C-alpha positions, 0 to 999 in steps of 0.5 A: 438522504439530501447532500450537499456536495460541496459542503460534505466529504464522503468520509462524514456520511454514516452508513446508516443514513445511506438508501438507494433508489429502490429503497435498500439501505446501506446497513442491510445491502452490506450484510450481504457483502460476505468476501469473496476467497477464490478472487481473495487467493487467486489475486494473492497468488497470482503476484506470488507467481509473476514475482517468480517469473519476474525473478527468472526473467531476471536471471535468465537474462543476466545469465544471457547478457555478456555485458561488464560491470556497468551494463550488469548494474544496468540490468540489476536496478531495471530487474530491481524496479520490476521485482520490487513491483511484484513485492509492492503488489503482495504488501498490499495484501499485508493491509487486507491482512490487518483487516482481517480479511485473508481467512474467516478466522481471525487467527487463521487469517493472520497465519496465512498473512504472515506466511504468504506476505509477511516472509517476502516483506518482513513485517508482522502483521499484528505489529502492523494492524497496530499502527495501521489502525491509528492511521484510520483513527487520525487520517489527515491529523499530525498523529498519522504514524503513516505520514508519507504524504506529509512531504512533497512529491519532489527530487528530494522525496524519491531520493531519499526513497530510493537511497533507503533514507526514507526506510531507516526513518520508517522503520524507526518510526514504525517500531516506535508507535509498535512499541506503544509510542503515541506516534512517531517522530517528527518526520518519521514515517510509520508504514513506508516499508518498515517492521518490528524485530521479532520473529517474522522479520527474522524469517524474512530476513533469513528468507531474503538472504537466502535468495540473495545467497542462493542467486549468488551461488548459482552464478545468478549475481544480476538477480542477486543484486536485482532481489536486494535492489527490489527488496530495499529500495523499490519496495519501500519507495513504490509503498511511499509514492502510493500512499502520497498519492492516496492521501496528499491534497492537491492543495497541500502547501509544500513548505508547511510542516504537516508533522505540526499542522494539521493536513486534513483528510484526503482519499481518493478513487482511482479507478478499475485500469490495468494498472490501478487493478495491480499497482493499486492492488488488494482494494487500494484503487478503491481507497475512499471507500476502504477508508470510509468502511474499512472491514469490507472485503477489497472484493466487495468495495466495487459493489459497495462503488456501485451501491453509493453511486445509485445514492445522493452521495454520488457527486461526492464520489464523482468529485474524487474519481481520478487515475494515479497518472493524473494524480501524479500530475497535479502533486509533481514538484519535480 
Protein backbone atom coordinates (compact mmCIF):
# COMPACT_ATOMS: atom_id res chain seq x y z
CA UNK A 1 0.00 0.00 0.00
CA UNK A 2 1.44 3.35 -1.04
CA UNK A 3 0.49 6.26 1.20
CA UNK A 4 0.60 9.96 0.42
CA UNK A 5 1.77 11.23 3.80
CA UNK A 6 0.58 14.74 3.04
CA UNK A 7 -2.89 13.68 1.93
CA UNK A 8 -3.78 11.07 4.54
CA UNK A 9 -4.06 10.90 8.28
CA UNK A 10 -3.50 7.61 10.11
CA UNK A 11 -7.15 7.63 11.13
CA UNK A 12 -8.14 7.09 7.50
CA UNK A 13 -5.90 4.06 7.02
CA UNK A 14 -7.73 0.72 7.10
CA UNK A 15 -6.24 -2.10 9.16
CA UNK A 16 -6.74 -4.61 6.34
CA UNK A 17 -4.50 -2.67 3.94
CA UNK A 18 -1.34 -2.69 6.06
CA UNK A 19 1.57 -5.07 5.47
CA UNK A 20 5.05 -4.78 7.00
CA UNK A 21 8.37 -5.33 5.22
CA UNK A 22 8.32 -9.06 5.99
CA UNK A 23 4.90 -9.48 4.37
CA UNK A 24 2.93 -9.82 7.62
CA UNK A 25 -0.53 -8.30 7.48
CA UNK A 26 -1.61 -6.10 10.37
CA UNK A 27 -4.85 -8.05 10.78
CA UNK A 28 -2.77 -11.21 11.32
CA UNK A 29 -0.26 -9.48 13.59
CA UNK A 30 -3.10 -8.06 15.67
CA UNK A 31 -4.20 -11.52 16.76
CA UNK A 32 -1.00 -11.79 18.80
CA UNK A 33 -1.71 -8.58 20.74
CA UNK A 34 -3.16 -10.12 23.89
CA UNK A 35 -2.97 -7.87 26.96
CA UNK A 36 -0.03 -8.26 29.31
CA UNK A 37 -2.07 -8.54 32.49
CA UNK A 38 0.95 -8.44 34.81
CA UNK A 39 1.94 -5.07 33.32
CA UNK A 40 -1.62 -3.75 33.67
CA UNK A 41 -1.74 -4.51 37.37
CA UNK A 42 1.88 -3.70 38.19
CA UNK A 43 1.49 -0.20 36.79
CA UNK A 44 -1.98 0.36 38.25
CA UNK A 45 -1.02 -0.79 41.75
CA UNK A 46 2.18 1.20 41.41
CA UNK A 47 -0.04 4.27 41.07
CA UNK A 48 -1.85 3.37 44.29
CA UNK A 49 1.49 3.01 46.05
CA UNK A 50 2.66 6.39 44.73
CA UNK A 51 -0.59 7.99 45.92
CA UNK A 52 -0.24 6.45 49.38
CA UNK A 53 3.40 7.55 49.67
CA UNK A 54 2.48 11.05 48.50
CA UNK A 55 -0.24 11.29 51.15
CA UNK A 56 2.18 10.07 53.81
CA UNK A 57 4.77 12.63 52.69
CA UNK A 58 2.24 15.46 52.83
CA UNK A 59 1.14 14.39 56.31
CA UNK A 60 4.74 14.12 57.52
CA UNK A 61 5.76 17.52 56.16
CA UNK A 62 2.59 19.12 57.48
CA UNK A 63 3.22 17.81 60.99
CA UNK A 64 6.96 18.57 60.95
CA UNK A 65 6.65 22.19 59.84
CA UNK A 66 5.49 24.59 62.53
CA UNK A 67 3.81 27.16 60.31
CA UNK A 68 0.93 29.59 60.38
CA UNK A 69 -2.24 29.36 58.33
CA UNK A 70 -0.71 31.02 55.26
CA UNK A 71 2.22 28.62 55.13
CA UNK A 72 -0.05 25.66 55.86
CA UNK A 73 -2.31 26.69 53.00
CA UNK A 74 0.72 26.83 50.71
CA UNK A 75 1.76 23.35 51.81
CA UNK A 76 -1.79 22.14 51.22
CA UNK A 77 -1.79 23.49 47.67
CA UNK A 78 1.60 21.93 46.92
CA UNK A 79 0.46 18.67 48.48
CA UNK A 80 -2.80 18.89 46.54
CA UNK A 81 -0.86 19.16 43.30
CA UNK A 82 1.10 16.01 44.18
CA UNK A 83 -1.97 14.06 45.27
CA UNK A 84 -3.97 15.32 42.29
CA UNK A 85 -1.21 14.20 39.95
CA UNK A 86 -1.40 10.61 41.20
CA UNK A 87 -5.20 10.64 41.25
CA UNK A 88 -4.98 11.69 37.61
CA UNK A 89 -2.60 8.78 37.00
CA UNK A 90 -5.21 6.39 38.42
CA UNK A 91 -7.92 8.03 36.35
CA UNK A 92 -6.16 7.10 33.12
CA UNK A 93 -6.95 3.48 34.00
CA UNK A 94 -10.65 4.30 33.99
CA UNK A 95 -10.17 4.79 30.26
CA UNK A 96 -8.51 1.40 29.97
CA UNK A 97 -11.38 -0.12 31.90
CA UNK A 98 -13.85 1.54 29.55
CA UNK A 99 -12.34 -0.63 26.82
CA UNK A 100 -12.65 -3.77 29.01
CA UNK A 101 -8.89 -4.12 29.39
CA UNK A 102 -8.40 -4.64 33.12
CA UNK A 103 -9.37 -8.34 33.10
CA UNK A 104 -10.14 -11.05 30.52
CA UNK A 105 -13.81 -11.16 31.52
CA UNK A 106 -15.75 -7.97 30.79
CA UNK A 107 -17.91 -7.98 33.92
CA UNK A 108 -14.87 -8.69 36.07
CA UNK A 109 -13.01 -5.86 34.34
CA UNK A 110 -15.84 -3.46 35.17
CA UNK A 111 -15.92 -4.50 38.82
CA UNK A 112 -12.17 -4.15 39.18
CA UNK A 113 -12.18 -0.78 37.44
CA UNK A 114 -14.82 0.60 39.79
CA UNK A 115 -13.04 -0.84 42.84
CA UNK A 116 -9.48 0.26 42.01
CA UNK A 117 -10.20 3.47 40.08
CA UNK A 118 -13.83 4.55 40.40
CA UNK A 119 -13.58 4.51 44.20
CA UNK A 120 -10.91 7.22 44.00
CA UNK A 121 -12.22 9.40 41.16
CA UNK A 122 -15.97 9.01 41.62
CA UNK A 123 -16.86 7.66 38.19
CA UNK A 124 -18.71 4.49 37.22
CA UNK A 125 -16.91 2.84 34.31
CA UNK A 126 -20.19 1.78 32.67
CA UNK A 127 -21.47 5.34 32.66
CA UNK A 128 -18.10 6.71 31.52
CA UNK A 129 -18.00 4.16 28.69
CA UNK A 130 -21.22 5.58 27.29
CA UNK A 131 -19.61 9.02 27.05
CA UNK A 132 -16.20 7.83 25.92
CA UNK A 133 -17.44 5.72 23.02
CA UNK A 134 -19.27 8.80 21.77
CA UNK A 135 -15.91 10.57 21.89
CA UNK A 136 -14.41 7.94 19.61
CA UNK A 137 -17.35 8.21 17.26
CA UNK A 138 -17.49 12.01 17.12
CA UNK A 139 -13.87 13.12 17.68
CA UNK A 140 -13.31 16.55 16.19
CA UNK A 141 -17.00 17.23 15.56
CA UNK A 142 -19.43 19.47 17.41
CA UNK A 143 -21.01 16.35 18.92
CA UNK A 144 -17.91 15.20 20.79
CA UNK A 145 -18.87 15.01 24.50
CA UNK A 146 -15.21 15.17 25.59
CA UNK A 147 -14.66 18.75 24.57
CA UNK A 148 -11.97 20.36 26.70
CA UNK A 149 -9.89 20.77 23.54
CA UNK A 150 -12.53 23.12 22.10
CA UNK A 151 -11.10 25.89 24.32
CA UNK A 152 -7.68 27.57 23.96
CA UNK A 153 -5.07 26.87 26.61
CA UNK A 154 -5.14 30.38 28.06
CA UNK A 155 -5.31 31.96 31.51
CA UNK A 156 -9.10 31.72 31.60
CA UNK A 157 -8.88 27.99 30.90
CA UNK A 158 -6.51 27.43 33.82
CA UNK A 159 -8.43 29.69 36.21
CA UNK A 160 -11.69 27.92 35.41
CA UNK A 161 -9.98 24.58 35.91
CA UNK A 162 -8.32 25.52 39.18
CA UNK A 163 -11.42 27.16 40.70
CA UNK A 164 -13.70 24.25 39.91
CA UNK A 165 -15.77 26.02 37.24
CA UNK A 166 -14.84 23.44 34.62
CA UNK A 167 -15.55 20.64 37.09
CA UNK A 168 -19.11 21.89 37.59
CA UNK A 169 -19.61 22.16 33.82
CA UNK A 170 -18.16 18.70 33.35
CA UNK A 171 -20.47 17.13 35.92
CA UNK A 172 -23.49 18.73 34.30
CA UNK A 173 -22.53 17.84 30.73
CA UNK A 174 -21.43 14.33 31.63
CA UNK A 175 -24.71 13.53 33.34
CA UNK A 176 -26.69 14.81 30.36
CA UNK A 177 -24.87 12.48 27.97
CA UNK A 178 -25.20 9.50 30.33
CA UNK A 179 -28.94 10.16 30.59
CA UNK A 180 -29.25 9.85 26.84
CA UNK A 181 -29.19 13.38 25.45
CA UNK A 182 -27.52 13.79 22.07
CA UNK A 183 -24.65 15.87 23.41
CA UNK A 184 -23.87 18.21 26.29
CA UNK A 185 -24.90 21.83 26.07
CA UNK A 186 -22.45 24.11 24.28
CA UNK A 187 -19.53 24.98 26.48
CA UNK A 188 -19.86 21.93 28.70
CA UNK A 189 -17.56 18.97 28.86
CA UNK A 190 -18.24 15.29 29.00
CA UNK A 191 -15.14 13.80 30.55
CA UNK A 192 -13.16 16.21 32.62
CA UNK A 193 -13.60 14.77 36.02
CA UNK A 194 -17.41 14.45 36.26
CA UNK A 195 -19.50 11.46 37.31
CA UNK A 196 -23.12 10.29 37.44
CA UNK A 197 -24.94 10.10 40.76
CA UNK A 198 -24.94 6.33 41.24
CA UNK A 199 -23.58 3.77 43.66
CA UNK A 200 -19.97 4.21 42.62
CA UNK A 201 -20.20 7.99 42.95
CA UNK A 202 -21.80 7.75 46.40
CA UNK A 203 -19.26 5.23 47.69
CA UNK A 204 -16.40 7.31 46.25
CA UNK A 205 -17.77 10.44 47.93
CA UNK A 206 -17.95 8.59 51.25
CA UNK A 207 -14.44 7.17 50.79
CA UNK A 208 -12.84 10.50 49.92
CA UNK A 209 -14.82 12.23 52.65
CA UNK A 210 -13.56 9.64 55.12
CA UNK A 211 -9.96 10.34 54.08
CA UNK A 212 -10.48 14.03 54.83
CA UNK A 213 -12.36 13.47 58.10
CA UNK A 214 -9.88 10.88 59.38
CA UNK A 215 -6.99 13.19 58.52
CA UNK A 216 -8.61 16.00 60.49
CA UNK A 217 -9.31 13.65 63.40
CA UNK A 218 -5.64 12.61 63.40
CA UNK A 219 -4.53 16.24 63.39
CA UNK A 220 -3.21 16.09 59.80
CA UNK A 221 -4.93 19.27 58.68
CA UNK A 222 -2.55 19.86 55.78
CA UNK A 223 -3.22 16.37 54.43
CA UNK A 224 -6.99 16.88 54.72
CA UNK A 225 -6.80 20.13 52.76
CA UNK A 226 -4.35 18.66 50.26
CA UNK A 227 -6.55 15.63 49.57
CA UNK A 228 -9.61 17.81 49.00
CA UNK A 229 -7.63 20.21 46.80
CA UNK A 230 -6.11 17.39 44.78
CA UNK A 231 -9.45 15.67 44.28
CA UNK A 232 -11.63 18.70 43.48
CA UNK A 233 -9.18 21.03 41.73
CA UNK A 234 -5.97 19.43 40.48
CA UNK A 235 -7.45 16.16 39.22
CA UNK A 236 -10.00 17.78 36.86
CA UNK A 237 -7.48 20.47 35.87
CA UNK A 238 -4.82 17.94 34.88
CA UNK A 239 -7.41 15.84 33.07
CA UNK A 240 -8.61 18.76 30.96
CA UNK A 241 -5.08 19.96 30.19
CA UNK A 242 -4.08 16.47 29.07
CA UNK A 243 -7.05 16.26 26.74
CA UNK A 244 -6.19 19.63 25.18
CA UNK A 245 -2.63 18.47 24.55
CA UNK A 246 -3.95 15.29 22.93
CA UNK A 247 -6.60 16.72 20.63
CA UNK A 248 -6.34 20.48 20.06
CA UNK A 249 -4.74 21.47 16.79
CA UNK A 250 -1.76 23.79 16.85
CA UNK A 251 -3.59 25.66 14.07
CA UNK A 252 -6.87 26.05 15.99
CA UNK A 253 -8.34 29.55 16.05
CA UNK A 254 -8.64 30.89 19.59
CA UNK A 255 -11.79 32.86 18.75
CA UNK A 256 -13.69 30.06 17.00
CA UNK A 257 -16.47 28.31 18.90
CA UNK A 258 -15.80 24.64 18.16
CA UNK A 259 -19.12 23.63 19.67
CA UNK A 260 -20.59 25.24 16.51
CA UNK A 261 -17.76 24.86 13.97
CA UNK A 262 -16.09 21.41 13.70
CA UNK A 263 -12.54 21.44 15.04
CA UNK A 264 -11.46 18.32 13.14
CA UNK A 265 -9.81 15.18 14.57
CA UNK A 266 -6.28 15.55 15.94
CA UNK A 267 -4.16 12.93 17.71
CA UNK A 268 -0.53 12.78 18.79
CA UNK A 269 2.27 10.45 19.92
CA UNK A 270 4.12 11.74 22.99
CA UNK A 271 7.01 9.30 23.28
CA UNK A 272 8.43 7.16 26.08
CA UNK A 273 10.03 9.69 28.41
CA UNK A 274 9.46 9.43 32.16
CA UNK A 275 6.96 12.29 32.26
CA UNK A 276 5.11 10.98 29.20
CA UNK A 277 4.88 7.52 30.76
CA UNK A 278 3.39 8.89 34.01
CA UNK A 279 1.30 11.86 32.87
CA UNK A 280 0.22 9.86 29.82
CA UNK A 281 -0.17 6.57 31.68
CA UNK A 282 -2.24 3.62 30.47
CA UNK A 283 -1.32 4.33 26.86
CA UNK A 284 -2.29 8.00 26.69
CA UNK A 285 1.27 8.75 25.55
CA UNK A 286 0.34 6.80 22.38
CA UNK A 287 -3.15 8.23 22.09
CA UNK A 288 -3.00 8.40 18.29
CA UNK A 289 -2.62 4.62 18.11
CA UNK A 290 -5.41 4.09 20.61
CA UNK A 291 -7.83 6.08 18.46
CA UNK A 292 -6.71 4.12 15.40
CA UNK A 293 -7.30 0.72 17.07
CA UNK A 294 -9.23 1.37 20.31
CA UNK A 295 -9.60 -2.17 21.64
CA UNK A 296 -5.86 -2.94 21.80
CA UNK A 297 -4.53 -2.98 25.36
CA UNK A 298 -2.19 -0.13 26.26
CA UNK A 299 0.38 -2.81 27.09
CA UNK A 300 0.65 -3.61 23.36
CA UNK A 301 0.57 -0.15 21.79
CA UNK A 302 4.36 -0.05 21.59
CA UNK A 303 4.19 -3.25 19.53
CA UNK A 304 1.60 -1.63 17.27
CA UNK A 305 3.86 1.39 16.80
CA UNK A 306 6.84 -0.83 15.99
CA UNK A 307 4.80 -2.69 13.38
CA UNK A 308 3.45 0.48 11.76
CA UNK A 309 6.91 2.03 11.59
CA UNK A 310 7.84 -0.89 9.33
CA UNK A 311 5.01 -0.10 6.89
CA UNK A 312 4.23 2.62 4.39
CA UNK A 313 2.35 4.62 7.03
CA UNK A 314 5.53 5.36 8.99
CA UNK A 315 5.62 8.97 7.67
CA UNK A 316 2.13 9.55 9.07
CA UNK A 317 3.28 8.54 12.54
CA UNK A 318 6.47 10.57 12.30
CA UNK A 319 4.43 13.68 11.49
CA UNK A 320 2.54 13.32 14.79
CA UNK A 321 5.48 12.47 17.07
CA UNK A 322 6.03 15.14 19.71
CA UNK A 323 6.30 15.62 23.49
CA UNK A 324 3.89 17.03 26.05
CA UNK A 325 6.18 20.01 26.65
CA UNK A 326 6.58 20.78 22.95
CA UNK A 327 2.82 20.60 22.45
CA UNK A 328 2.26 22.84 25.47
CA UNK A 329 4.57 25.45 23.94
CA UNK A 330 2.65 25.26 20.65
CA UNK A 331 -0.75 25.65 22.32
CA UNK A 332 0.20 28.02 25.15
CA UNK A 333 -1.90 31.22 25.06
CA UNK A 334 -1.21 32.35 28.63
